[in-house]
N, C-alpha and C positions, 0 to 999 in steps of 0.2 A: 306238529306234525311230525310222524315218525322219522328215524334215519333213513327206515328203507325207502318211505316215501321219497325224500327227500334227493337218493341218489335217483330212484327211479325217475323224478319228475326231472331233474339236473341230464341224465340220460337222454332222456328225451326233447327237450331240450337242444342237446349237443345234436341228436339227428337230426330236427329241425333246421338249425344252419347248417350244419353240411349239405344237407338237401336243396337250401335254398343258393348257399354259394355255388354248388354243382350246376342248380339250374341258371345263374346268374354266369357263368364263365360258359358254359354252352350256347349262351344266348349271344356273349360275346365272340366265339368263335365264331359263330356264322354272321355275327356282324363283320368281322375282319375278313371272312371268305368274300362277304358283298364287296367289302373297298376295295379288296386287293382284287378280282379278279383276274379274268385270263387273257390281259390288253397285247399281252405276248406271242399270244397260242403256247402251244406247248412241244414244237419244235424248233431246237438251236442250230445256228448256222454250221455248216459243214466245213471246217476249217482244216480238215484232215489234209496232209502232202507233203512234199519235201520244203521245208523251209530254206533260205539260204542257200538253193542247190547250188548255185555256182564256186562257193567255197569244195576247197579241197578235201578228201579223205571220206569214208566210208561214213554215212551220215550216222548221226545218234539216233537210236530208236525212243522217243518217249510215249508212256502212254496215258492218257488219263481217264479215271474211272471216277463214278461217285452219283451225283445228284446236279441240279441245273448250273450252279454256279461251276463244277468243272468242264458241264457242256456247255459253258459261254450262253444261258437263256440271255437275255437284257443289250447282249454288243448286238452293233446295229452295223458292222462289218468284220471279215472273218480275220484280218489283226488285232482285233480286239477282243476278244475270246480269250479267256484266261488261256485254253491252249494256244491259240496264234501266238500271245504274249511270251509265253514259258519259251517256248521253241524258238523268237526271234533272238530272243536275249539269251537262250543256251548257247544257238550257233553263234554271236557274238562274243560269248567268254570263249567258246572251244574253239572257234576258227575251223568250223565244219558242220556241214551242212545238219539239219535236225527234223528227223519223219516223224511227223504227228500221228498219231492214232487217237480217237477218242471213241473209248468204248462208255461213258457216259450216258446217264439219260435222264431225262425231266422227271422230276416228281420222284426219283428213286431213294431208297432207304438203307440200311447196310445190309438187310438181308437180300438186297439185289446183287450185291457186289460179287458175289461165286455165280452168279447167270452173267454177269457183265465180263466175266473174266471167261465164261463157256464160249461166247460167242469169238474168242480170237482164234484165229486159224492154227491147226498142232506144231507149228515149226516156230510160229512167232515167239523173240526172245527180245522181250524190253530191255532194252539198259536203264531207264530210269522210269519208275510209274510213280503218278501222284494220283493221292486219295482225297478227295474231299466230300464229307457226306458227311449227315448230322441233321441236319435242318427239319427234314422232313419225319427222323427219328422223334424228335421231341414234338412235332404238331401233331404229330399221330399217336403221341404217347406208346412209344417201344419200350420196354422196360431195358434199360441201360444196360444189364449184363446180355442179355441178346445181342443188342447193339455191339457190342465190344467183340462177340465168342464172332460174327461177322466179319468186324476189322479184322479178329486178330486171324480166322483162315484164310482172308485174301492176301493179305501180307505173308503169311507161309507159304502161299503157295506160289506169291508173287518172287521171292527169296529163294524159293529152292530151283522157280527157273532163272535163277542169276540176275535178276533186278535187285537195280538200288529203288528203295521206295522211302516217299516223301509221304506224310500225313499232314492235309490243314485242318485243324481240329475244329470242332461246330462255332459259328459265328454265335456272337453273344444278338439273342434275337429281340433283346432290351432294347435295341435301335429301330426296330418296325414301329413308326408310331400310326401305322394303321391299326394296328393292336390294340385293342380300348385296356385302360387299368379297372381292376387288377391284374388281367390275362397278363399283360405284357409282363407285369413283374414275376410273373410265375413261369413264362416262358424264358425270363431271362436267365433266372437261378437253372432252370432243368437244362438250357442249352449250358452254362456254366460247367455243371458235374457232368455232363456228359462231355463235354471236351475236357476236362480233366481226364476222367476216365478214358478217354481216347488216346492223349497225350500217352498215358502209364502203359497201355496197351500198346501204342506202336512200339514206343522203345524196349518193351519186354520181347515184340515179336523180331526185332532187329531192323524197326522203320525210324525217321527220323522225324518226329514233331514240329510241325509251326504252330504257334498258340495265334491264328487268326483275332482272336478275340482283343488279346494284347497289342496284336501286333497294328490291325487297321479298324478293331474296335473304337476306338476312341474318331475317329474320322467318318466314321458312318454316323454317330451320333451327333457331330456338333453340324456337319456338313449334308443331313439327310437329299437335300436340294440336289446336287452334285454327285451325291457319290450312288442313291440310289436310281434307278430305270422309270419310265414313268408306271409300273403297277407297285411303285415303292416300296417292294418285295425284294425283287433281285437288283443287282450291281450295274450300275451304269459302263460305259468305257472308261470312265476315270473311277468307279470303283473295281472295276476288273484290272486297272492298271496299277491301282495302291496294292491289290491282292497280288498279283504277280510280285511286284517289288518282296512284298513280303515272304513269298517262297522260295524266290531266287537264290538265295545267298545256301538255301539248302538243297535244292535243284541241280546247282551248280557245283556244288561238294560233292553230291551223288554223281554226277556224269561225270566227274573227275577220276572219280573210284572205280566206276563200271568201263572207262576206258583203260585205265592202267587195268584192269583186269584182264580186260581181251586182248591188251598185249602179250600181257603174262600168257595166255591162249595160243596167241598166233603161232605158226610153225616156224623154226629157225633155220 
């Protein structure tokens, strides 16, 4: 066989292998969607309120943006949502009330962040904004550069409004046992890559990133029955508790910085 024929045959074999792999991955993605389903619906609990109202002082303005994790889908009580847990703990740390506002929407991707900001009243100024997004970017195969661009823009707008920003990076989707192999390994690799880019983007834009893969990923791998809700995709009450605990040090630092800035701006 001539060299050209060998190269052509090898090229055709590669094309066939790749086509077969794409078919397998598409079938596995469809299987994962059927396994997960939507037993939790698409509406999260409304946890927006002033938490620890009896404490002295003006409330800390806490804003949550992003996807279903930021929205708290899977929690059974509003105090168990990510926002509820962050608000309660921040109030305890700062010894003052916290007003929670959530614009995160179930199913959101990074390109949806600007639209979430657009829903805020024109005079609203958050002290601290927490962004958790990325899982849907991976499952819907968004280009990483596009995800980073919209995350950077959201952080820029929040910083321009005077907010301190904390970014919880994309969780490791390799913990999703409802997703078959090899798709799960691919999702894990893609989510890790996105998380690294998110962390770099956050730091460059003036936000503090929190690596959720490192902070809570091992717990979701080791205790899936306890850490995931009934759909095996979204966190359970315990999953949200652990995620909030991972974010709280950064959120607390952000709140302290924001209140210091607020005091400096106050008329004397």
